[in-house]
Each structure stands twice: as C-alpha cells, then as structure tokens.
MDAnalysis code that builds the backbone (N, CA, C; Angstrom):
import MDAnalysis as mda
import numpy as np

u = mda.Universe.empty(303, n_residues=101, atom_resindex=np.repeat(np.arange(101), 3), trajectory=True)
u.add_TopologyAttr("name", ["N", "CA", "C"] * 101)
u.add_TopologyAttr("resid", np.arange(1, 102))
u.add_TopologyAttr("resname", ["MET", "VAL", "ILE", "THR", "THR", "GLU", "ALA", "VAL", "GLU", "ARG", "HIS", "LEU", "LYS", "ILE", "THR", "TRP", "GLU", "ALA", "VAL", "ASP", "THR", "THR", "ALA", "GLU", "VAL", "ILE", "ASP", "ILE", "MET", "ALA", "ARG", "ALA", "GLU", "TYR", "ILE", "LEU", "ASN", "ASP", "TYR", "LEU", "GLY", "SER", "ASN", "ILE", "THR", "PHE", "GLU", "GLN", "ASP", "ASP", "VAL", "THR", "GLY", "ARG", "GLU", "ALA", "ASP", "LEU", "TYR", "LEU", "ASN", "LEU", "CYS", "LEU", "TYR", "LEU", "TYR", "ASN", "GLY", "LEU", "THR", "GLN", "GLU", "GLU", "PHE", "GLU", "GLN", "ALA", "TYR", "LYS", "GLY", "PRO", "LEU", "LEU", "ILE", "ALA", "ARG", "GLU", "ARG", "TYR", "GLU", "ALA", "GLU", "ARG", "ASP", "ASP", "SER", "ASP", "GLU", "GLY", "GLU"])
u.atoms.positions = np.array([
    [0.936, -1.490, 0.132],
    [0.238, -0.354, 0.177],
    [0.987, 1.113, 0.059],
    [0.399, 2.585, -0.528],
    [1.171, 3.839, -0.767],
    [0.759, 4.349, 0.249],
    [1.321, 5.017, 1.187],
    [0.772, 5.536, 2.650],
    [1.019, 6.680, 2.325],
    [-0.604, 7.523, 1.674],
    [-0.940, 8.539, 1.892],
    [-1.214, 9.544, 2.652],
    [-1.085, 10.804, 2.454],
    [-1.405, 11.721, 3.760],
    [-2.812, 11.360, 3.819],
    [-3.637, 11.205, 3.359],
    [-5.271, 10.870, 4.017],
    [-5.154, 9.699, 4.749],
    [-4.100, 8.703, 4.736],
    [-4.060, 7.520, 5.361],
    [-3.502, 7.565, 6.601],
    [-3.103, 8.694, 6.419],
    [-1.918, 9.190, 7.868],
    [-2.894, 9.891, 8.961],
    [-3.570, 10.576, 8.169],
    [-4.767, 11.703, 8.888],
    [-5.713, 10.475, 9.457],
    [-6.136, 9.449, 8.928],
    [-7.201, 8.780, 9.201],
    [-6.748, 8.079, 10.520],
    [-5.294, 7.734, 10.985],
    [-4.851, 6.826, 11.050],
    [-4.232, 7.659, 12.684],
    [-4.652, 8.777, 12.224],
    [-3.961, 10.186, 13.689],
    [-5.537, 10.625, 14.136],
    [-6.771, 9.787, 13.199],
    [-8.261, 10.487, 13.821],
    [-8.195, 11.604, 13.316],
    [-7.543, 12.480, 12.509],
    [-7.812, 14.010, 12.368],
    [-9.320, 13.588, 11.319],
    [-10.153, 14.167, 11.631],
    [-11.289, 14.447, 11.062],
    [-11.578, 15.757, 10.322],
    [-11.298, 16.352, 10.741],
    [-11.202, 17.691, 10.649],
    [-10.323, 18.210, 8.920],
    [-10.748, 19.152, 8.352],
    [-9.908, 19.509, 7.235],
    [-9.579, 21.266, 7.019],
    [-7.573, 21.105, 7.841],
    [-7.469, 22.557, 7.518],
    [-5.975, 22.399, 7.256],
    [-5.713, 23.577, 6.486],
    [-4.550, 23.606, 5.479],
    [-3.059, 23.452, 6.868],
    [-3.688, 24.280, 7.718],
    [-2.378, 23.643, 9.026],
    [-2.281, 22.911, 9.710],
    [-3.474, 22.056, 9.801],
    [-2.963, 20.618, 10.139],
    [-2.594, 19.826, 9.393],
    [-3.169, 19.698, 7.980],
    [-2.405, 18.762, 6.330],
    [-0.991, 18.978, 6.693],
    [-0.663, 20.800, 6.302],
    [0.775, 21.206, 6.904],
    [1.232, 20.399, 7.928],
    [0.956, 19.971, 8.522],
    [1.835, 19.632, 9.991],
    [2.010, 18.074, 9.394],
    [1.197, 17.356, 9.098],
    [1.139, 15.846, 9.194],
    [1.906, 15.692, 7.929],
    [2.064, 16.735, 6.777],
    [3.254, 16.230, 5.923],
    [4.630, 16.800, 6.568],
    [4.645, 17.506, 7.538],
    [5.818, 17.482, 7.834],
    [6.534, 16.333, 8.857],
    [5.478, 15.843, 9.676],
    [5.598, 14.805, 10.602],
    [5.808, 13.137, 9.534],
    [5.001, 13.107, 8.021],
    [5.495, 12.205, 7.337],
    [6.974, 12.357, 6.687],
    [7.787, 13.056, 6.322],
    [8.900, 13.655, 6.157],
    [9.898, 13.283, 7.368],
    [9.527, 13.485, 8.568],
    [10.193, 13.191, 9.788],
    [10.130, 11.596, 9.804],
    [9.326, 11.058, 9.609],
    [9.098, 9.365, 10.214],
    [9.958, 9.169, 8.954],
    [9.955, 9.573, 8.033],
    [10.149, 8.764, 6.900],
    [11.806, 8.781, 7.084],
    [12.143, 9.758, 7.435],
    [13.909, 9.657, 7.509],
    [14.209, 9.056, 8.577],
    [12.861, 9.556, 9.675],
    [13.882, 8.374, 11.125],
    [13.595, 7.251, 11.158],
    [12.703, 6.906, 10.358],
    [12.678, 4.992, 10.109],
    [13.511, 4.640, 8.937],
    [13.664, 5.531, 7.932],
    [14.997, 4.598, 7.202],
    [16.407, 5.010, 7.936],
    [16.934, 6.063, 8.763],
    [17.634, 5.844, 9.275],
    [18.211, 4.688, 9.982],
    [16.718, 3.898, 11.084],
    [16.678, 3.532, 11.982],
    [16.981, 2.063, 10.972],
    [16.220, 1.837, 10.019],
    [16.240, 0.079, 9.406],
    [17.294, 0.490, 8.044],
    [17.996, 1.489, 8.087],
    [18.589, 1.106, 7.009],
    [18.257, 0.890, 5.410],
    [17.010, 1.478, 5.682],
    [16.532, 1.566, 4.255],
    [16.683, 2.904, 3.733],
    [15.638, 2.481, 2.516],
    [15.284, 3.506, 1.729],
    [14.292, 3.559, 1.194],
    [13.098, 3.553, 2.040],
    [11.756, 3.622, 1.371],
    [10.715, 4.987, 1.532],
    [10.406, 4.914, 0.796],
    [9.348, 6.458, 0.194],
    [8.285, 6.168, 0.331],
    [7.717, 6.100, 1.426],
    [6.461, 6.079, 1.885],
    [5.099, 6.029, 1.168],
    [5.163, 7.440, 0.770],
    [4.473, 8.365, -0.263],
    [4.195, 7.732, -1.751],
    [5.440, 6.733, -1.946],
    [5.608, 6.134, -3.513],
    [5.656, 4.302, -3.477],
    [6.001, 4.461, -2.658],
    [6.141, 2.369, -2.421],
    [5.794, 2.011, -2.277],
    [5.163, 0.585, -2.281],
    [4.461, -0.360, -1.999],
    [4.375, -0.923, -0.464],
    [4.516, -0.302, 0.093],
    [4.957, -0.799, 1.723],
    [3.562, -1.376, 2.156],
    [3.924, -2.958, 2.724],
    [2.826, -3.468, 3.628],
    [3.527, -4.048, 4.731],
    [2.416, -4.504, 6.001],
    [2.877, -5.215, 7.413],
    [3.814, -4.112, 7.891],
    [4.657, -4.915, 8.814],
    [5.334, -4.580, 9.612],
    [6.206, -2.661, 9.337],
    [6.700, -2.162, 8.345],
    [7.059, -1.088, 7.525],
    [5.993, -0.543, 8.084],
    [4.958, -0.707, 7.282],
    [3.897, 0.655, 7.225],
    [3.402, 0.777, 8.818],
    [2.981, -0.324, 9.574],
    [2.668, 0.171, 10.578],
    [3.722, 0.969, 11.769],
    [4.881, 0.082, 11.106],
    [5.774, 1.207, 12.442],
    [5.806, 2.822, 12.033],
    [5.380, 3.070, 10.623],
    [5.551, 4.265, 10.228],
    [4.467, 5.205, 10.601],
    [2.973, 4.656, 10.462],
    [2.220, 4.781, 10.839],
    [1.932, 5.162, 12.480],
    [2.720, 4.215, 12.938],
    [2.412, 4.312, 14.915],
    [3.362, 5.890, 14.944],
    [5.000, 5.426, 14.275],
    [6.246, 6.740, 14.652],
    [5.063, 8.077, 14.119],
    [4.073, 8.109, 13.147],
    [3.583, 9.307, 12.922],
    [2.672, 9.674, 13.842],
    [1.528, 8.756, 14.461],
    [1.318, 9.047, 15.641],
    [2.110, 9.671, 16.793],
    [3.436, 8.813, 16.892],
    [4.062, 9.582, 18.730],
    [4.216, 11.106, 18.096],
    [4.622, 10.966, 16.753],
    [5.512, 12.632, 16.386],
    [4.648, 13.373, 16.824],
    [3.189, 13.042, 16.135],
    [1.915, 14.039, 16.440],
    [1.335, 14.379, 17.378],
    [1.221, 13.151, 18.380],
    [0.768, 13.882, 19.885],
    [1.931, 14.280, 20.722],
    [3.143, 14.856, 19.940],
    [4.641, 15.294, 20.532],
    [5.236, 14.432, 21.637],
    [5.130, 13.073, 21.350],
    [6.332, 12.018, 22.284],
    [7.283, 12.065, 21.111],
    [8.409, 11.502, 21.954],
    [9.938, 11.500, 21.344],
    [10.089, 10.421, 20.236],
    [11.361, 10.778, 19.194],
    [11.635, 9.223, 18.756],
    [12.139, 8.396, 19.818],
    [13.018, 8.693, 20.696],
    [13.079, 7.258, 21.937],
    [12.224, 6.853, 22.604],
    [11.055, 7.441, 23.322],
    [9.916, 6.663, 23.243],
    [9.626, 5.788, 22.886],
    [9.326, 5.763, 20.915],
    [8.564, 5.445, 19.977],
    [9.808, 3.801, 19.972],
    [11.337, 4.204, 20.019],
    [11.916, 3.219, 19.897],
    [11.850, 2.423, 20.902],
    [11.692, 2.471, 22.184],
    [11.666, 1.627, 23.328],
    [10.215, 1.323, 23.308],
    [8.773, 1.582, 22.929],
    [7.544, 0.726, 22.810],
    [7.883, -0.457, 21.961],
    [8.720, 0.406, 20.527],
    [8.877, -0.453, 19.437],
    [9.512, -1.108, 18.719],
    [10.627, -1.909, 20.340],
    [11.805, -2.320, 20.412],
    [12.165, -3.371, 19.526],
    [10.598, -4.183, 19.504],
    [11.022, -5.737, 18.821],
    [10.695, -5.297, 17.630],
    [9.905, -4.922, 17.343],
    [9.498, -4.669, 15.584],
    [10.013, -4.401, 15.039],
    [11.028, -2.839, 15.324],
    [12.247, -2.063, 15.007],
    [13.278, -3.161, 14.969],
    [13.649, -4.138, 15.717],
    [14.752, -5.002, 15.375],
    [14.396, -5.914, 14.371],
    [13.435, -6.320, 14.625],
    [12.965, -7.421, 13.272],
    [13.027, -6.758, 11.937],
    [12.288, -5.916, 11.811],
    [12.501, -4.885, 10.866],
    [14.401, -5.047, 10.075],
    [14.880, -4.208, 11.369],
    [16.145, -3.967, 10.803],
    [17.269, -4.951, 10.442],
    [16.676, -6.473, 10.925],
    [17.355, -7.519, 10.941],
    [17.205, -7.699, 9.148],
    [16.078, -7.940, 9.060],
    [15.721, -8.213, 7.502],
    [16.448, -7.611, 6.212],
    [16.435, -6.008, 6.524],
    [17.057, -5.190, 5.896],
    [18.888, -5.492, 5.792],
    [19.088, -5.532, 6.439],
    [20.461, -5.865, 6.890],
    [20.581, -7.483, 6.151],
    [19.878, -8.478, 6.308],
    [20.054, -9.491, 5.926],
    [19.696, -9.409, 4.268],
    [19.049, -8.254, 3.820],
    [18.871, -8.000, 2.381],
    [19.788, -7.800, 1.566],
    [21.297, -6.346, 2.610],
    [21.903, -6.059, 2.294],
    [22.535, -7.096, 2.337],
    [23.076, -7.999, 3.014],
    [24.117, -8.874, 3.173],
    [23.748, -9.888, 1.697],
    [22.920, -10.167, 1.619],
    [22.552, -11.309, 0.388],
    [23.255, -10.385, -0.827],
    [22.648, -9.211, -0.963],
    [23.214, -8.227, -2.454],
    [24.722, -8.234, -2.753],
    [25.319, -7.756, -1.279],
    [26.913, -7.739, -1.284],
    [27.224, -9.245, -2.166],
    [26.949, -10.119, -1.622],
    [27.327, -11.616, -1.888],
    [26.956, -12.211, -3.644],
    [25.599, -11.086, -3.822],
    [25.701, -11.333, -5.249],
    [26.319, -11.202, -6.535],
    [27.307, -9.679, -6.165],
    [27.974, -8.776, -6.368],
    [29.346, -9.379, -7.010],
])
C-alpha cells in the first residue's frame, strides 16, 4: 500500500480539514520517513513505494507518536521488538545483495 497523507490523517483520527493541520501532517510524515529509514537502514519512500506489514505499521505509529508530541526515543522503546526484526531483515537483504556482486 502507498501511504497517503489521507491515510496518515485517518490513523491519527483527524476528521477535520485545515490547511495548517495537513501541513503539520506532511511535515511529520517526512520526519517519520527519515527516522525510520535511518533506523532500518532502508530507503523507503512511503508515499510512493508499496509498503505493507511491519514497516507500514511502524511508520503510521511513528507518525502518531510524533503528532502527539512524544519523542523518537519513546517510540523506539515501545516498538523495540518490531524495529529490531525489521532492521535485521534489511541487514540480511543488504548482505544477500553484497554476496551477489
């Protein structure tokens, strides 16, 4: 699934339309993408790539944390297990591609 601004707003339970709110959500989405890609060692563009499962859940929940003023560290602590599993998968994919060269 491609994760749109509207999908993030639904996850955040935003039911009103306001330019300022949408701009804030777009900023949060960019920040969440950077943080998650940095942590996972991936290069996912959540608004363009087909993302499912664990990565989509992590991204949406990180947006929720950031929207509610919680810190990246609080998110990492709460989602430590899923983050480590996803990170290990990306490390394994990189190792496999390095071996194929």
